[in-house]
Wavefront OBJ file of the C-alpha trace (Angstrom):
o trace
v 0.046 0.002 0.237
v 2.967 2.494 0.733
v 4.152 2.366 -2.744
v 0.837 3.187 -3.949
v 0.531 6.028 -1.737
v 3.949 7.196 -2.416
v 3.263 7.321 -6.120
v -0.036 9.017 -5.601
v 1.510 11.983 -3.387
v 4.101 12.517 -6.236
v 1.392 14.518 -8.221
v 3.220 17.129 -6.438
v 7.083 16.447 -7.057
v 8.699 15.199 -4.210
v 5.905 14.859 -1.895
v 5.910 11.027 -2.299
v 9.888 11.159 -1.153
v 8.770 13.325 2.212
v 6.180 10.985 3.054
v 9.068 8.016 2.986
v 10.457 10.515 5.577
v 13.446 11.551 3.288
v 12.702 15.577 2.981
v 15.773 16.679 1.605
v 15.499 14.001 -1.376
v 11.874 15.236 -1.620
v 12.992 19.001 -1.965
v 15.631 18.152 -4.312
v 13.114 16.176 -6.591
v 10.406 19.343 -6.359
v 12.905 21.850 -7.500
v 14.708 19.507 -10.330
v 11.058 18.866 -11.330
v 10.408 22.668 -11.503
v 13.689 23.525 -12.932
v 12.799 20.762 -16.018
v 9.643 21.963 -16.678
v 10.647 25.770 -16.816
v 13.061 24.755 -19.580
v 10.640 22.625 -21.482
v 7.118 20.844 -20.521
v 7.922 17.201 -21.957
v 11.600 17.354 -20.381
v 9.232 18.557 -16.793
v 7.025 15.702 -17.347
v 9.349 13.162 -18.505
v 11.379 13.599 -14.934
v 8.133 14.091 -12.885
v 6.968 10.642 -14.253
v 10.618 9.301 -12.766
v 10.159 11.031 -9.743
v 6.903 9.498 -8.987
v 8.424 6.002 -9.952
v 11.386 6.283 -7.926
v 9.036 7.364 -5.093
v 7.227 3.962 -5.426
v 10.253 1.678 -6.072
v 11.876 3.223 -2.853
v 8.722 2.704 -0.711
v 8.404 -1.345 -2.451
v 12.343 -1.645 -1.299
v 11.815 -0.067 2.268
v 8.701 -2.317 2.881
v 10.050 -5.488 1.919
v 7.529 -6.202 -0.640
v 10.046 -7.036 -3.201
v 11.766 -9.712 -1.243
v 11.326 -13.102 -2.783
v 9.539 -15.553 -0.578
v 11.306 -19.226 -0.061
v 10.360 -22.128 -1.946
v 7.689 -24.188 -0.512
v 9.101 -27.146 1.357
v 12.518 -25.760 1.875
v 13.970 -24.661 5.006
v 15.560 -21.048 4.090
v 18.142 -21.390 7.229
v 19.695 -24.643 5.837
v 22.881 -24.355 3.689
v 22.403 -24.459 0.161
v 23.750 -27.942 -0.420
v 21.284 -29.419 2.305
v 18.225 -27.973 1.274
v 15.725 -30.612 -0.385
l 1 2 3 4 5 6 7 8 9 10 11 12 13 14 15 16 17 18 19 20 21 22 23 24 25 26 27 28 29 30 31 32 33 34 35 36 37 38 39 40 41 42 43 44 45 46 47 48 49 50 51 52 53 54 55 56 57 58 59 60 61 62 63 64 65 66 67 68 69 70 71 72 73 74 75 76 77 78 79 80 81 82 83 84
């Protein structure tokens, strides 16, 4: 759920990062995206999408949602050569 919230909050550039408790990263993204919008709208839009995706990916990594689950019937604590 956190990645979706971080992505949605990034409608305002950097707010998804602030939500993730990284205010300086959020401020950097905000000003970077605003400067890019000032330079050219397509560049600003592209950077805005990258900012939102970055906030969502970072939220996924922090929540552990990207960790693979061990295969069924295996003991993740056993050495690799002793797994069955």
